[in-house]
VOLUM-244044 format. One record per residue (C-alpha): residue number from 1; x, y, z. Coordinates in Angstrom, 2 decimals, decimal comma, always signed. Example, Ala and Ser with C-alpha at 12.3 -4.5 7.8 and 13.67 -1.06 7.14 Angstrom:
<nodes>
+-----+---------+---------+---------+
!   k !       x !       y !       z !
+-----+---------+---------+---------+
!   1 !  +12,30 !   -4,50 !   +7,80 !
!   2 !  +13,67 !   -1,06 !   +7,14 !
+-----+---------+---------+---------+
</nodes>
This chain:
<nodes>
+-----+---------+---------+---------+
!   k !       x !       y !       z !
+-----+---------+---------+---------+
!   1 !  -10,03 !  -17,35 !  +30,79 !
!   2 !   -9,35 !  -18,58 !  +34,03 !
!   3 !  -10,54 !  -16,60 !  +37,40 !
!   4 !   -8,87 !  -15,30 !  +39,75 !
!   5 !  -11,44 !  -13,92 !  +41,89 !
!   6 !   -9,82 !  -10,51 !  +41,53 !
!   7 !  -12,79 !   -7,27 !  +40,48 !
!   8 !  -12,07 !   -5,50 !  +37,35 !
!   9 !  -11,92 !   -2,32 !  +39,98 !
!  10 !   -9,36 !   -4,54 !  +42,18 !
!  11 !   -7,37 !   -5,46 !  +38,74 !
!  12 !   -7,41 !   -1,86 !  +37,38 !
!  13 !   -6,80 !   -0,52 !  +40,43 !
!  14 !   -3,12 !   -2,49 !  +40,88 !
!  15 !   -2,44 !   -1,40 !  +37,68 !
!  16 !   -2,73 !   +2,32 !  +38,32 !
!  17 !   -0,14 !   +1,85 !  +41,19 !
!  18 !   +1,90 !   +0,09 !  +38,79 !
!  19 !   +1,49 !   +2,75 !  +36,11 !
!  20 !   +0,47 !   +5,82 !  +37,72 !
!  21 !   +0,74 !   +7,89 !  +34,52 !
!  22 !   -1,92 !   +5,78 !  +33,17 !
!  23 !   -4,63 !   +7,11 !  +36,25 !
!  24 !   -6,52 !  +10,12 !  +36,05 !
!  25 !   -9,41 !   +9,37 !  +33,48 !
!  26 !  -11,95 !  +11,32 !  +36,02 !
!  27 !   -9,73 !  +13,84 !  +36,81 !
!  28 !  -10,30 !  +16,98 !  +33,72 !
!  29 !   -6,82 !  +18,03 !  +33,67 !
!  30 !   -5,76 !  +14,43 !  +33,31 !
!  31 !   -7,51 !  +13,22 !  +30,78 !
!  32 !   -6,00 !  +10,98 !  +28,04 !
!  33 !   -6,39 !  +11,18 !  +24,41 !
!  34 !   -7,43 !   +7,39 !  +24,35 !
!  35 !   -9,42 !   +7,32 !  +27,17 !
!  36 !   -8,93 !   +4,31 !  +29,71 !
!  37 !   -5,59 !   +2,58 !  +29,71 !
!  38 !   -5,91 !   -1,09 !  +30,58 !
!  39 !   -2,19 !   -3,27 !  +31,18 !
!  40 !   -1,82 !   -6,99 !  +31,30 !
!  41 !   +1,50 !   -8,66 !  +32,29 !
!  42 !   +2,54 !  -11,91 !  +31,23 !
!  43 !   +6,43 !  -12,83 !  +32,60 !
!  44 !   +7,98 !  -10,81 !  +30,03 !
!  45 !   +5,21 !   -9,52 !  +28,19 !
!  46 !   +3,43 !   -6,53 !  +29,09 !
!  47 !   +0,28 !   -4,75 !  +26,66 !
!  48 !   -1,36 !   -1,55 !  +27,23 !
!  49 !   -5,10 !   -1,71 !  +25,42 !
!  50 !   -7,32 !   +1,45 !  +25,53 !
!  51 !  -11,04 !   +2,69 !  +25,72 !
!  52 !  -11,01 !   +4,67 !  +22,59 !
!  53 !  -11,46 !   +2,14 !  +20,01 !
!  54 !  -10,65 !   -0,97 !  +22,42 !
!  55 !   -7,07 !   -0,93 !  +20,51 !
!  56 !   -3,63 !   -1,78 !  +21,41 !
!  57 !   -1,20 !   +1,11 !  +22,36 !
!  58 !   +1,54 !   -1,15 !  +23,63 !
!  59 !   +2,85 !   -4,79 !  +23,46 !
!  60 !   +6,67 !   -5,28 !  +24,91 !
!  61 !   +8,75 !   -7,94 !  +26,01 !
!  62 !  +11,49 !   -6,84 !  +28,55 !
!  63 !  +11,01 !   -3,49 !  +28,18 !
!  64 !  +11,60 !   -3,95 !  +24,39 !
!  65 !   +8,58 !   -2,55 !  +21,64 !
!  66 !   +7,07 !   -5,38 !  +19,84 !
!  67 !   +4,67 !   -2,88 !  +18,77 !
!  68 !   +5,30 !   +0,67 !  +17,73 !
!  69 !   +2,39 !   +2,08 !  +19,51 !
!  70 !   +2,39 !   +5,82 !  +20,85 !
!  71 !   +2,55 !   +7,50 !  +24,44 !
!  72 !   -0,19 !   +7,56 !  +26,71 !
!  73 !   -0,67 !  +11,26 !  +25,90 !
!  74 !   -0,75 !  +11,20 !  +22,63 !
!  75 !   -4,05 !  +10,65 !  +20,43 !
!  76 !   -3,94 !   +7,45 !  +18,27 !
!  77 !   -2,07 !   +8,66 !  +14,65 !
!  78 !   -2,01 !   +6,24 !  +11,80 !
!  79 !   -4,15 !   +3,61 !  +12,48 !
!  80 !   -1,74 !   +2,32 !  +15,08 !
!  81 !   -3,40 !   -0,66 !  +16,56 !
!  82 !   -7,08 !   +0,11 !  +15,96 !
!  83 !   -9,60 !   -2,60 !  +15,54 !
!  84 !  -11,36 !   -1,95 !  +12,17 !
!  85 !  -15,10 !   -3,36 !  +12,02 !
!  86 !  -17,70 !   -3,61 !  +10,13 !
!  87 !  -15,44 !   -3,30 !   +7,59 !
!  88 !  -11,84 !   -2,68 !   +6,88 !
!  89 !  -10,11 !   -0,98 !   +4,29 !
!  90 !  -12,27 !   +1,47 !   +2,29 !
!  91 !  -15,63 !   +1,41 !   +0,59 !
!  92 !  -15,85 !   +3,92 !   -2,78 !
!  93 !  -18,09 !   +6,78 !   -2,38 !
!  94 !  -19,06 !   +5,43 !   +1,15 !
!  95 !  -21,95 !   +3,85 !   -0,76 !
!  96 !  -22,85 !   +0,34 !   -0,81 !
!  97 !  -26,01 !   -1,83 !   -1,61 !
!  98 !  -27,48 !   -4,26 !   +1,10 !
!  99 !  -30,60 !   -6,57 !   +1,20 !
! 100 !  -31,76 !   -4,04 !   -1,49 !
! 101 !  -31,65 !   -0,71 !   +0,17 !
! 102 !  -28,43 !   +1,46 !   -0,57 !
! 103 !  -26,34 !   +2,94 !   +2,11 !
! 104 !  -24,21 !   +6,24 !   +1,76 !
! 105 !  -21,52 !   +6,16 !   +5,39 !
! 106 !  -20,10 !   +9,13 !   +5,90 !
! 107 !  -16,97 !  +10,12 !   +3,74 !
! 108 !  -14,36 !   +9,53 !   +6,71 !
! 109 !  -11,32 !   +9,59 !   +4,06 !
! 110 !  -12,35 !  +12,90 !   +2,42 !
! 111 !   -9,73 !  +13,57 !   +0,15 !
! 112 !  -10,23 !  +10,13 !   -1,24 !
! 113 !  -14,26 !  +10,17 !   -0,85 !
! 114 !  -13,89 !   +7,41 !   +0,83 !
! 115 !  -15,71 !   +5,66 !   +3,75 !
! 116 !  -12,53 !   +4,19 !   +5,92 !
! 117 !  -12,26 !   +1,42 !   +7,98 !
! 118 !  -15,12 !   +0,54 !   +9,91 !
! 119 !  -17,18 !   +2,47 !  +12,70 !
! 120 !  -15,25 !   +1,55 !  +16,15 !
! 121 !  -12,36 !   +3,57 !  +15,88 !
! 122 !  -13,10 !   +6,26 !  +17,90 !
! 123 !  -16,23 !   +4,71 !  +20,25 !
! 124 !  -15,61 !   +3,99 !  +23,77 !
! 125 !  -15,38 !   +0,52 !  +24,84 !
! 126 !  -16,22 !   -0,99 !  +27,62 !
! 127 !  -13,90 !   -3,00 !  +29,89 !
! 128 !  -16,12 !   -6,81 !  +30,03 !
! 129 !  -13,75 !   -8,21 !  +32,39 !
! 130 !   -9,82 !   -8,65 !  +33,27 !
! 131 !   -7,45 !  -10,93 !  +35,07 !
! 132 !   -3,24 !  -10,00 !  +35,63 !
! 133 !   -2,56 !  -11,53 !  +31,92 !
! 134 !   -5,82 !  -10,70 !  +30,59 !
! 135 !   -8,56 !   -8,83 !  +29,29 !
! 136 !  -12,05 !   -8,72 !  +27,40 !
! 137 !  -13,02 !   -5,16 !  +26,27 !
! 138 !  -16,69 !   -4,75 !  +24,16 !
! 139 !  -18,97 !   -2,58 !  +22,30 !
! 140 !  -22,30 !   -2,59 !  +21,04 !
! 141 !  -22,83 !   -1,38 !  +17,17 !
! 142 !  -26,25 !   +0,48 !  +17,09 !
! 143 !  -27,60 !   +1,45 !  +13,67 !
! 144 !  -26,49 !   +4,71 !  +12,57 !
! 145 !  -26,21 !   +7,31 !   +8,56 !
! 146 !  -25,13 !   +4,23 !   +6,46 !
! 147 !  -25,23 !   +1,26 !   +8,40 !
! 148 !  -28,88 !   -0,44 !   +9,85 !
! 149 !  -28,04 !   -3,18 !  +12,11 !
! 150 !  -26,90 !   -4,55 !  +15,69 !
! 151 !  -23,65 !   -5,87 !  +16,61 !
! 152 !  -22,36 !   -6,90 !  +19,69 !
! 153 !  -18,40 !   -7,29 !  +19,57 !
! 154 !  -15,89 !   -8,49 !  +21,74 !
! 155 !  -12,38 !   -8,34 !  +21,70 !
! 156 !  -10,14 !  -10,07 !  +24,68 !
! 157 !   -6,77 !   -9,13 !  +24,56 !
! 158 !   -4,36 !  -12,60 !  +26,26 !
! 159 !   -0,51 !  -13,03 !  +27,12 !
! 160 !   +1,27 !  -16,11 !  +28,04 !
! 161 !   +4,66 !  -17,79 !  +26,55 !
! 162 !   +4,74 !  -17,29 !  +23,61 !
! 163 !   +3,46 !  -13,46 !  +23,27 !
! 164 !   -0,20 !  -12,11 !  +22,80 !
! 165 !   -2,99 !  -13,09 !  +21,23 !
! 166 !   -6,30 !  -11,50 !  +19,92 !
! 167 !   -9,64 !  -12,89 !  +19,56 !
! 168 !  -13,00 !  -11,54 !  +18,33 !
! 169 !  -16,27 !  -12,39 !  +18,16 !
! 170 !  -18,82 !  -10,16 !  +16,77 !
! 171 !  -22,56 !  -11,55 !  +16,94 !
! 172 !  -25,79 !   -9,86 !  +15,07 !
! 173 !  -28,13 !   -9,46 !  +17,92 !
! 174 !  -30,36 !   -7,80 !  +15,92 !
! 175 !  -33,81 !   -8,89 !  +13,63 !
! 176 !  -32,02 !   -9,00 !  +10,14 !
! 177 !  -28,62 !  -10,34 !   +8,27 !
! 178 !  -25,99 !   -8,06 !   +8,85 !
! 179 !  -22,42 !   -7,51 !   +6,57 !
! 180 !  -19,67 !   -7,80 !   +8,21 !
! 181 !  -15,50 !   -7,38 !   +8,11 !
! 182 !  -12,90 !   -7,27 !  +10,67 !
! 183 !   -9,21 !   -5,95 !  +10,34 !
! 184 !   -6,54 !   -5,11 !  +12,88 !
! 185 !   -4,10 !   -2,57 !  +12,49 !
! 186 !   -0,83 !   -3,38 !  +14,61 !
! 187 !   +2,39 !   -1,87 !  +13,69 !
! 188 !   +5,20 !   -4,26 !  +14,06 !
! 189 !   +8,55 !   -2,13 !  +15,39 !
! 190 !  +11,41 !   -2,11 !  +13,73 !
! 191 !  +13,80 !   +0,15 !  +16,02 !
! 192 !  +16,41 !   +2,23 !  +14,78 !
! 193 !  +17,01 !   -0,15 !  +11,31 !
! 194 !  +16,42 !   +1,98 !   +8,15 !
! 195 !  +13,48 !   +0,48 !   +6,06 !
! 196 !  +15,85 !   -0,46 !   +3,58 !
! 197 !  +17,43 !   -3,04 !   +5,92 !
! 198 !  +14,35 !   -4,62 !   +6,92 !
! 199 !  +13,21 !   -7,54 !   +6,49 !
! 200 !  +10,29 !   -8,64 !   +5,39 !
! 201 !   +8,28 !  -12,03 !   +4,71 !
! 202 !   +4,48 !  -12,62 !   +3,42 !
! 203 !   +3,18 !  -15,56 !   +3,12 !
! 204 !   +0,89 !  -15,17 !   -0,10 !
! 205 !   +1,13 !  -16,02 !   -3,66 !
! 206 !   -1,28 !  -12,80 !   -5,15 !
! 207 !   -1,57 !   -9,04 !   -4,76 !
! 208 !   -3,84 !   -6,18 !   -5,38 !
! 209 !   -3,98 !   -3,67 !   -7,82 !
! 210 !   -5,38 !   -0,55 !   -6,48 !
! 211 !   -6,48 !   +2,60 !   -7,97 !
! 212 !   -5,68 !   +5,82 !   -7,38 !
! 213 !   -7,91 !   +6,03 !   -4,42 !
! 214 !   -7,10 !   +2,96 !   -2,87 !
! 215 !   -9,37 !   +0,50 !   -3,69 !
! 216 !   -9,14 !   -2,95 !   -5,59 !
! 217 !   -8,96 !   -2,97 !   -9,74 !
! 218 !   -7,27 !   -6,41 !  -10,06 !
! 219 !   -5,51 !   -9,14 !   -8,77 !
! 220 !   -1,50 !  -10,72 !   -9,52 !
! 221 !   +0,86 !  -13,47 !   -9,06 !
! 222 !   +3,30 !  -12,43 !   -6,36 !
! 223 !   +6,40 !  -14,74 !   -7,76 !
! 224 !   +8,43 !  -12,71 !   -9,34 !
! 225 !   +7,03 !   -9,37 !   -9,05 !
! 226 !   +7,74 !   -6,30 !   -6,87 !
! 227 !   +5,49 !   -7,61 !   -4,06 !
! 228 !   +7,38 !  -10,69 !   -3,46 !
! 229 !   +8,35 !  -11,64 !   -0,08 !
! 230 !   +6,95 !  -14,85 !   -0,56 !
! 231 !  +11,45 !  -15,41 !   +0,82 !
! 232 !  +12,13 !  -13,65 !   +3,83 !
! 233 !  +14,34 !  -10,56 !   +2,33 !
! 234 !  +14,69 !   -6,38 !   +2,74 !
! 235 !  +12,46 !   -4,15 !   +1,56 !
! 236 !  +15,25 !   -2,24 !   +0,16 !
! 237 !  +13,87 !   +1,25 !   -1,68 !
! 238 !  +10,23 !   -0,57 !   -2,46 !
! 239 !   +7,29 !   +0,85 !   -0,60 !
! 240 !   +4,74 !   -1,30 !   +0,51 !
! 241 !   +0,67 !   -0,29 !   +0,78 !
! 242 !   -0,30 !   -3,45 !   -0,67 !
! 243 !   -2,52 !   -5,87 !   +0,24 !
! 244 !   -2,50 !   -9,76 !   -0,64 !
! 245 !   -4,34 !  -12,88 !   -0,72 !
! 246 !   -4,21 !  -16,43 !   -1,31 !
! 247 !   -2,26 !  -16,51 !   +1,49 !
! 248 !   +0,12 !  -19,74 !   +2,63 !
! 249 !   -0,30 !  -21,69 !   +6,13 !
! 250 !   +1,17 !  -23,30 !   +7,67 !
! 251 !   +0,54 !  -27,30 !   +9,81 !
! 252 !   -1,62 !  -25,49 !  +12,18 !
! 253 !   -3,70 !  -23,63 !   +9,70 !
! 254 !   -2,13 !  -19,93 !  +10,33 !
! 255 !   -0,32 !  -17,75 !   +7,97 !
! 256 !   +3,38 !  -15,93 !   +9,41 !
! 257 !   +4,21 !  -12,38 !   +8,36 !
! 258 !   +7,53 !  -11,78 !   +9,71 !
! 259 !   +9,43 !   -8,16 !  +10,15 !
! 260 !  +12,58 !   -8,75 !  +11,05 !
! 261 !  +15,22 !   -5,86 !  +12,04 !
! 262 !  +18,96 !   -5,27 !  +13,62 !
! 263 !  +17,79 !   -6,46 !  +16,95 !
! 264 !  +14,04 !   -7,68 !  +17,06 !
! 265 !  +12,30 !   -9,97 !  +14,54 !
! 266 !   +8,46 !  -10,06 !  +15,17 !
! 267 !   +5,90 !  -12,30 !  +13,47 !
! 268 !   +2,27 !  -11,49 !  +12,96 !
! 269 !   +0,21 !  -14,74 !  +13,19 !
! 270 !   -3,67 !  -15,17 !  +12,24 !
! 271 !   -6,40 !  -18,11 !  +11,86 !
! 272 !   -8,37 !  -19,40 !   +9,23 !
! 273 !  -10,43 !  -16,42 !   +9,61 !
! 274 !   -8,42 !  -13,98 !   +7,45 !
! 275 !   -7,57 !  -14,90 !   +4,28 !
! 276 !   -6,30 !  -11,66 !   +3,49 !
! 277 !   -3,44 !   -8,94 !   +5,27 !
! 278 !   -2,49 !   -5,51 !   +3,80 !
! 279 !   +1,62 !   -4,64 !   +4,65 !
! 280 !   +1,99 !   -0,59 !   +4,47 !
! 281 !   +5,87 !   +0,72 !   +5,57 !
! 282 !   +5,41 !   +3,87 !   +4,62 !
! 283 !   +5,90 !   +4,84 !   +8,71 !
! 284 !   +8,81 !   +2,81 !   +8,61 !
! 285 !  +10,15 !   +4,68 !   +5,34 !
! 286 !   +9,07 !   +8,81 !   +7,15 !
! 287 !   +9,93 !   +8,08 !  +10,52 !
! 288 !   +6,90 !   +9,46 !  +11,62 !
! 289 !   +6,62 !   +8,68 !  +15,40 !
! 290 !   +7,58 !   +5,28 !  +16,57 !
! 291 !   +8,91 !   +3,36 !  +13,59 !
! 292 !   +7,53 !   +0,24 !  +12,28 !
! 293 !   +5,78 !   -1,96 !   +9,66 !
! 294 !   +2,13 !   -2,10 !   +9,51 !
! 295 !   +0,94 !   -5,68 !   +9,16 !
! 296 !   -3,23 !   -5,75 !   +9,22 !
! 297 !   -5,16 !   -9,32 !   +9,49 !
! 298 !   -8,37 !   -8,54 !   +7,56 !
! 299 !  -11,40 !  -10,79 !   +6,52 !
! 300 !  -11,93 !   -9,66 !   +3,66 !
! 301 !  -10,84 !   -6,94 !   +1,73 !
! 302 !  -11,51 !   -3,32 !   +0,79 !
! 303 !  -14,88 !   -1,98 !   -0,90 !
! 304 !  -15,71 !   -6,03 !   -0,15 !
! 305 !  -19,48 !   -4,22 !   +0,66 !
! 306 !  -19,64 !   -3,86 !   -2,66 !
! 307 !  -18,04 !   -6,76 !   -4,04 !
! 308 !  -19,13 !   -8,55 !   -1,42 !
! 309 !  -15,62 !  -10,51 !   -2,14 !
! 310 !  -14,78 !  -13,06 !   +1,23 !
! 311 !  -17,63 !  -10,71 !   +2,92 !
! 312 !  -19,86 !  -12,22 !   +5,77 !
! 313 !  -23,70 !  -12,14 !   +6,31 !
! 314 !  -24,43 !  -12,70 !   +9,46 !
! 315 !  -27,95 !  -13,69 !  +10,17 !
! 316 !  -29,81 !  -12,65 !  +13,23 !
! 317 !  -28,07 !  -14,77 !  +16,35 !
! 318 !  -25,56 !  -15,73 !  +14,04 !
! 319 !  -21,31 !  -15,10 !  +15,41 !
! 320 !  -18,31 !  -14,91 !  +13,77 !
! 321 !  -14,80 !  -15,06 !  +15,45 !
! 322 !  -11,09 !  -14,94 !  +14,22 !
! 323 !   -7,99 !  -15,30 !  +16,03 !
! 324 !   -4,35 !  -13,59 !  +15,79 !
! 325 !   -1,37 !  -12,79 !  +17,53 !
! 326 !   +1,91 !  -11,33 !  +17,86 !
! 327 !   +5,15 !  -13,48 !  +18,45 !
! 328 !   +8,75 !  -11,72 !  +19,00 !
! 329 !  +11,69 !  -13,68 !  +17,67 !
! 330 !  +10,29 !  -16,63 !  +15,69 !
! 331 !  +11,68 !  -17,19 !  +11,52 !
! 332 !   +8,62 !  -19,24 !   +9,86 !
! 333 !  +11,50 !  -20,24 !   +7,41 !
+-----+---------+---------+---------+
</nodes>
């Protein structure tokens, strides 16, 4: 990224002057549930990244929501904008075996007895570097119950004329191999359009069947099924909380998933590091908070620590990198 000669403190101070509601992290009376709020901007675009989880709280173009985020005074709910590492989705019973050692993770999805969405959603991320239109946050993941490894995690959020680009790198800085998977949990904003009328295109040829604990039990062809959104069409009465794979990529190697409502069209794209995505519509159906459809790029499916499907194993010193982004007004059809 280019350097404009501004320190992190100078940049944060300038952004705080523009957004006084985001200040006060050192004042207990003004503390925010997601900690420090870091704002970047470029042309009509503005984004807010938060200290808790290093996630994306807002993304707007000309003041119109592109992601269904949440207010600065609210705690993150429904995974909005969170980063999911070192695994996305769920691990059955929180139990897995790696390198001959059985591990037991805390069960964070208690009703379904799963370990859900990784270990970094609620930890404090550090602001590593920041300029007007981009920033990098980082976190060192240490050994803990059910996890014996060291990962150096870095995520860069960058705005340009096309929208938002998010690049995450995970480096194994420990003495032995480490399992790894990545996911992100943005909701694409849908405004006031009822879910039945929201149009979705999902560029994938297989969908994943799950059991009553939302864990994979099989994969099926998309064409002709209720999960067929290869051509963009309204969601209608059919709810989705569904993982997809066998993705269709465009000439640039990216797949693109589009969510279109009456007043906006938003596309999420992901590069070759992502062979999976999850689409979740219940928030738009139930109108819980800002309405939106979750489109989650994933490097592997649920329970990959057990199935090993698409699981990355990082050797000491090895690094994984993946990039995804959000672009308004793009229809790939």
